[in-house]
C-alpha positions, 0 to 999 in steps of 0.5 A, spaced: 614 214 842 612 221 843 614 219 851 621 217 848 622 223 844 621 227 850 625 223 855 631 223 850 630 231 849 630 232 857 637 227 857 640 232 851 639 238 856 643 234 861 649 234 856 648 227 853 647 225 846 640 222 844 644 217 840 648 215 846 641 214 850 638 210 845 644 205 844 644 204 851 636 202 851 637 198 845 632 202 841 634 204 833 634 212 832 630 211 826 624 209 830 623 216 833 621 218 826 614 215 827 610 219 832 605 213 832 610 208 834 610 204 840 615 201 844 614 195 849 614 195 856 621 192 857 624 197 852 621 203 856 624 200 862 631 199 859 630 206 857 628 210 863 634 206 867 639 208 862 636 215 862 637 216 870 644 213 869 646 217 864 643 224 866 645 223 873 638 226 875 634 222 879 628 227 878 628 226 871 620 225 871 619 231 875 623 235 869 619 232 864 612 233 867 614 241 868 615 241 860 608 239 859 604 245 855 610 246 851 607 241 845 612 235 847 606 230 848 602 232 841 595 231 841 593 229 848 596 235 850 593 240 845 586 237 847 587 239 854 590 246 853 584 248 848 578 245 853 573 250 855 574 248 863 579 244 867 573 239 868 573 238 860 581 238 860 581 233 865 576 228 862 579 229 855 586 227 858 583 221 862 578 219 856 584 218 851 590 216 855 591 210 852 593 214 846 600 215 850 601 209 854 598 202 855 597 203 862 591 204 867 587 210 865 587 215 870 580 217 874 577 223 876 573 222 883 569 227 886 567 227 894 564 233 897 568 239 896 574 235 894 576 232 887 582 227 886 585 226 879 588 218 881 592 214 877 593 207 876 600 206 877 601 200 882 605 200 888 613 199 887 619 203 886 621 201 879 624 207 876 619 206 870 613 207 875 616 212 879 618 216 872 611 215 870 608 218 876 612 224 877 611 226 869 603 225 870 603 228 877 607 234 875 604 235 868 597 235 871 599 240 876 602 245 871 595 244 867 591 246 873 596 252 875 595 254 868 588 255 869 587 257 876 594 261 877 601 259 877 602 259 885 596 254 886 598 248 890 594 242 891 590 240 897 595 233 897 600 230 892 599 223 894 604 217 891 604 210 892 611 209 894 616 211 899 619 218 899 625 218 894 632 221 897 630 227 893 624 229 896 626 236 896 624 236 889 617 234 890 616 239 895 619 244 890 614 242 885 608 240 889 609 244 896 609 241 903 602 237 902 606 230 900 603 223 902 608 218 900 606 210 901 599 212 900 594 207 897 593 211 891 598 216 886 594 222 885 592 229 886 587 232 891 585 239 889 579 244 890 573 241 887 571 248 885 577 248 880 574 244 875 569 249 873 574 254 872 575 256 864 581 254 861 585 261 859 586 258 851 579 255 850 577 254 843 571 250 842 572 249 834 579 247 835 577 242 841 572 239 837 577 238 831 582 235 836 577 231 839 575 227 833 583 226 831 583 223 838 577 218 837 580 216 830 587 215 834 583 210 839 580 207 833 586 205 830 589 202 836 584 197 837 583 196 829 585 189 828 586 187 835 582 182 838 579 183 845 583 178 848 589 181 846 587 188 849 584 185 855 591 181 857 595 187 855 591 191 860 591 186 866 599 186 865 599 193 867 595 191 874 598 190 881 600 182 880 599 181 888 591 181 887 587 178 881 583 184 878 576 183 878 572 181 872 567 186 872 572 192 873 576 190 867 569 189 863 568 196 866 574 199 863 572 196 856 565 199 857 561 193 857 558 188 862 562 182 865 557 178 862 558 181 855 566 180 856 565 173 858 561 172 852 566 176 847 572 172 850 568 165 849 567 167 841 575 167 841 576 161 845 578 164 851 577 164 858 578 170 863 582 166 868 587 164 863 588 171 861 589 173 868 594 167 869 598 169 862 598 176 864 601 174 871 606 170 867 608 176 863 609 180 869 614 175 872 618 174 866 619 182 866 621 182 873 626 176 873 629 180 867 632 185 872 638 182 874 639 186 881 632 183 883 633 176 887 628 171 886 625 171 893 624 179 891 620 177 885 616 172 889 614 177 894 613 183 889 608 178 885 604 176 892 607 169 894 608 168 901 614 163 899 619 162 893 617 155 893 610 157 891 612 162 886 617 157 883 610 152 882 606 158 879 612 160 874 613 153 872 605 152 871 606 159 867 612 158 863 614 150 863 620 152 867 623 155 873 625 162 875 632 160 876 633 156 869 629 162 866 634 167 868 640 162 866 637 162 859 637 170 859 
């Protein structure tokens, strides 16, 4: 819900009342009062589309990212600001990312003299994915610049989608070292930056904030069975390829054998969860009226619409066309 509040505030800056945005997205204004509240994948998709339309600003995600370090993103943001070094700041952001959104956690990759902060956004031009990438990347660069200097530029700013029509806004934020249609979304930067001291480092406050972040993660997982968490994680992955069980197990801090055993105690199999997640993604894509069934089939990784029809019937008991008719 913190993301909703930040997006609503930015749309208000463009002259659009937040109640108008929330009504267009089908979100009750009273829900914004709960800072620990969550919205669904589909609600966030509607929200981002409405925000782009009402504001008339295609670069809305970049504007949100530039607001970082102003308190809009609560616990996670303050944790990063008060870390001792940029490394500790980034590691806290990656380790506690699930507090903000149920999507693949970012990863810090180091090789030689270069470090890379990479995000798990799947390729594609969905507005929701693009705004998420812009927000994350611009916010990360702003954090780095607060540490190493306001004019510092990354070695490369990489995006797993084609260049948008407003590419000049990307150049304004990230400089000229842009890589579109890349194999990942992330920032490449000098590895030496990681050991630079954060300007507002406060070890005592950082320890307090980290304890709160750990409690927030525990509250997220409390009462939620592992199978539901695994399926939610799978629903954020690229549907064109099945995630390997060992990779998913690593995400949850266990071995593939342990994951299989714990799922078995809940009466579940990993493959069934993969199929259920793909069905959820397919239904979400079909709810977007501007996408044809053939386009959805392609986005799901099927060579032909017929193959997608067969799989969708297996997942849901109906055809894509009938599913849309009921909607």
